C-alpha positions in Angstrom: 15.0 -33.1 21.9 17.9 -35.3 22.7 18.8 -38.5 24.5 22.0 -40.4 25.2 22.5 -43.8 23.5 20.5 -45.5 26.2 21.3 -49.1 25.1 24.9 -48.4 26.1 24.4 -46.9 29.5 25.7 -50.0 31.3 29.1 -49.6 29.7 31.8 -47.7 31.6 32.4 -44.3 29.9 35.8 -42.8 29.7 35.8 -39.3 31.2 38.8 -38.4 29.0 36.5 -38.8 25.9 34.4 -35.7 25.6 30.6 -36.4 25.0 29.8 -36.1 21.3 26.6 -34.6 19.8 25.1 -36.7 17.0 22.4 -35.2 14.9 19.8 -37.4 13.3 16.6 -36.7 11.2 13.6 -38.5 9.8 15.0 -41.3 7.7 12.4 -44.1 8.1 13.7 -47.2 9.9 17.2 -45.7 10.0 16.0 -43.0 12.5 12.4 -42.2 13.4 10.4 -40.8 16.3 8.3 -43.3 18.3 6.4 -40.8 20.5 9.2 -38.9 22.1 11.8 -41.7 21.7 14.2 -41.8 18.8 14.6 -45.3 17.4 16.0 -47.0 14.3 19.0 -48.9 13.0 21.2 -45.8 13.0 20.4 -45.2 16.7 21.3 -48.8 17.4 24.6 -48.3 15.7 25.4 -45.1 17.6 24.6 -46.9 20.9 26.9 -49.8 20.0 29.7 -47.4 19.1 29.3 -45.8 22.5 29.4 -49.2 24.2 32.5 -50.4 22.4 34.4 -47.1 22.3 33.6 -45.9 25.9 32.8 -42.5 24.5 29.4 -40.9 25.3 27.2 -40.0 22.3 24.2 -37.7 22.8 21.7 -38.2 20.0 19.6 -35.1 19.0 16.7 -34.9 16.6 16.6 -32.2 13.9 14.9 -31.4 10.6 17.4 -32.7 7.9 18.4 -29.3 6.6 19.0 -28.0 10.1 21.1 -31.1 11.0 23.4 -30.5 8.0 23.7 -26.8 8.7 24.7 -27.5 12.3 27.3 -30.1 11.2 28.8 -27.7 8.7 29.1 -25.0 11.4 30.9 -27.5 13.8 28.0 -27.6 16.3 27.6 -31.3 15.9 30.4 -33.9 16.2 28.4 -36.6 14.2 25.7 -36.9 11.7 23.3 -39.8 11.3 23.2 -42.1 8.3 24.6 -40.3 5.3 25.7 -40.9 1.8 29.1 -39.6 0.9 29.4 -36.3 -0.9 32.2 -33.9 -1.7 30.6 -31.1 0.3 30.3 -33.3 3.5 33.9 -34.4 3.0 35.0 -30.9 3.6 33.7 -30.9 7.1 33.9 -34.5 8.3 35.4 -38.0 8.0 33.0 -40.5 6.5 32.7 -43.9 8.3 30.6 -46.3 6.2 28.9 -49.2 7.9 26.1 -50.5 5.6 24.5 -50.3 2.2 21.4 -48.7 0.7 19.6 -48.5 -2.7 17.0 -46.1 -3.9 14.1 -48.1 -5.4 11.1 -47.1 -7.6 8.1 -47.4 -5.3 4.6 -47.2 -7.0 1.0 -47.9 -6.2 -0.2 -51.2 -7.6 2.3 -53.7 -9.1 3.5 -51.3 -11.8 7.0 -50.8 -10.3 8.0 -54.3 -11.4 7.3 -53.4 -15.0 10.3 -51.1 -15.2 14.0 -52.0 -15.0 15.2 -48.4 -15.2 13.9 -44.9 -14.5 14.3 -44.2 -18.2 11.7 -46.9 -19.0 9.5 -45.4 -16.4 9.8 -41.9 -17.8 9.1 -43.1 -21.3 6.3 -45.7 -20.7 4.3 -44.4 -17.7 2.2 -41.4 -16.8 2.6 -41.9 -13.0 3.7 -38.9 -10.9 6.5 -39.1 -8.3 7.1 -37.0 -5.2 10.6 -36.9 -3.8 12.3 -34.9 -1.0 14.6 -32.0 -1.2 18.2 -32.4 -0.1 18.6 -36.1 -1.0 21.6 -37.2 -3.0 20.9 -39.1 -6.2 23.3 -40.5 -8.8 23.9 -38.4 -11.9 22.0 -41.0 -14.0 19.0 -40.9 -11.7 19.0 -37.1 -11.5 18.9 -36.9 -15.3 15.7 -39.0 -15.4 14.2 -37.1 -12.5 14.8 -33.9 -14.4 13.0 -35.3 -17.4 10.1 -36.2 -15.2 10.0 -32.7 -13.8 10.0 -31.2 -17.3 6.9 -33.4 -18.0 5.2 -32.1 -15.0 5.3 -35.5 -13.3 7.7 -34.7 -10.4 7.3 -32.6 -7.3 9.9 -31.9 -4.6 8.6 -31.8 -1.1 10.0 -31.2 2.4 10.2 -34.8 3.8 9.1 -38.4 3.2 6.1 -38.0 5.5 4.7 -35.5 3.0 5.5 -37.8 0.1 3.5 -40.7 1.5 0.7 -38.4 2.7 0.3 -37.1 -0.8 0.4 -40.7 -2.3 -2.3 -41.7 0.2 -4.4 -38.7 -0.9 -4.1 -39.6 -4.5 -1.9 -36.6 -5.4 1.0 -38.8 -6.5 1.5 -42.4 -7.5 5.0 -43.1 -6.1 8.5 -42.1 -5.1 12.1 -43.0 -5.2 13.3 -44.2 -1.8 15.3 -46.9 0.0 13.7 -49.7 1.9 14.5 -48.1 5.3 12.2 -45.3 4.4 9.4 -46.7 2.3 8.7 -49.7 4.5 8.1 -47.6 7.6 6.0 -45.0 5.7 3.9 -47.6 3.9 3.1 -49.1 7.3 2.3 -45.7 8.9 0.0 -44.6 6.0 -1.7 -48.0 5.4 -0.1 -48.4 2.0 1.9 -51.7 2.5 -0.5 -53.9 0.5 -1.1 -51.2 -2.1 2.5 -50.5 -3.3 5.4 -52.4 -4.9 9.1 -51.5 -5.1 11.8 -52.5 -7.6 15.4 -51.6 -8.1 16.3 -49.5 -11.2 19.6 -49.4 -13.1 20.2 -45.7 -12.4 20.3 -46.3 -8.6 22.9 -48.9 -7.8 23.7 -50.1 -4.2 25.6 -47.3 -2.3 27.4 -47.2 1.0 25.9 -45.4 4.0 27.9 -44.1 6.9 28.4 -41.7 9.7 30.2 -38.4 9.3 32.5 -37.4 12.2 33.5 -33.8 12.4 37.1 -32.9 11.5 37.2 -31.0 14.8 37.1 -34.4 16.7 40.6 -35.3 17.9 42.3 -38.1 15.9 42.6 -40.4 18.9 38.8 -40.2 19.5 38.0 -40.6 15.8 40.1 -43.8 15.8 38.1 -45.1 18.7 34.9 -44.5 16.8 36.4 -46.1 13.7 37.6 -49.2 15.5 34.3 -49.7 17.2 32.4 -49.3 13.9 34.8 -51.7 12.2 34.1 -54.4 14.8 30.3 -53.9 14.4 30.6 -54.6 10.7 33.0 -57.5 11.1 31.1 -59.5 13.7 27.7 -59.2 11.9 26.1 -56.9 14.5 25.2 -54.3 11.8 23.4 -56.9 9.7 21.4 -58.0 12.8 20.4 -54.3 13.4 19.1 -54.1 9.8 17.3 -57.4 10.0 15.4 -56.2 13.0 13.8 -53.4 11.0 13.8 -54.6 7.4 13.7 -58.4 7.7 16.2 -61.0 6.6 15.4 -61.1 2.9 15.7 -57.3 2.2 18.8 -57.1 4.4 20.5 -60.0 2.6 19.9 -58.4 -0.8 21.4 -55.1 0.4 24.5 -56.3 2.3 25.3 -59.5 0.5 29.0 -59.8 -0.3 29.6 -56.2 0.7 31.5 -56.5 4.0 35.0 -56.4 2.5 34.2 -53.2 0.5 32.9 -51.5 3.6 36.0 -52.5 5.6 38.3 -51.3 2.8 36.4 -47.9 2.7 36.9 -47.3 6.5 40.1 -45.6 7.8 42.7 -48.3 8.7 42.5 -49.9 12.1 44.8 -48.7 14.9 
């Protein structure tokens, strides 16, 4: 399934700029399926990049592992929202535009009792489900490995499975960013039954698009300049507020604009 960035159709598109294929996957309010329509903050960003750059972007939906494989084989020009990794850097140029943070999400109010995953591992019996193929910090992964050794951690295919198992009583929580847990709590009727808190092993991290190294430098610069302007004028923050609310958005992006701009390739 695919669709062009429809919010940007009114803008004149430059025929000299070849259409780009952007792969997205199930990432909560960042990108999700509403019936047959792909929605989310990442989709809004791609549409705005198309509008400001004049370059057409066709958004296509894939399972996450499939999306990454296609990007690595140069069959996609862009990925959806991604954390930066050394492996992805071999195939693309990373363009950060916002922040995320993985939080400990538990049934009841227990999440607030823990300031770190280490405390949770040592002083709880709750079980977590997390998804394969997600990047965690080294400190967080060490604690997740300890949980797995205790038989309290299971890796599953996607966050829909995570929250379905929590709903069924087969797990008590997960480690996820607000973009993901807020949507899934709503879909599975868990909003009033769960709480979330930040943990020291998972600090705030930048999120961005990857653009294939096969994309010509002039086109990459157009994407970069468009994305830079989205961050500078506050449009990105408004996109996040639409899905996450003002309070959560403020906690995520507060005082982070300069760091994002410094991490982007320089303007042309």
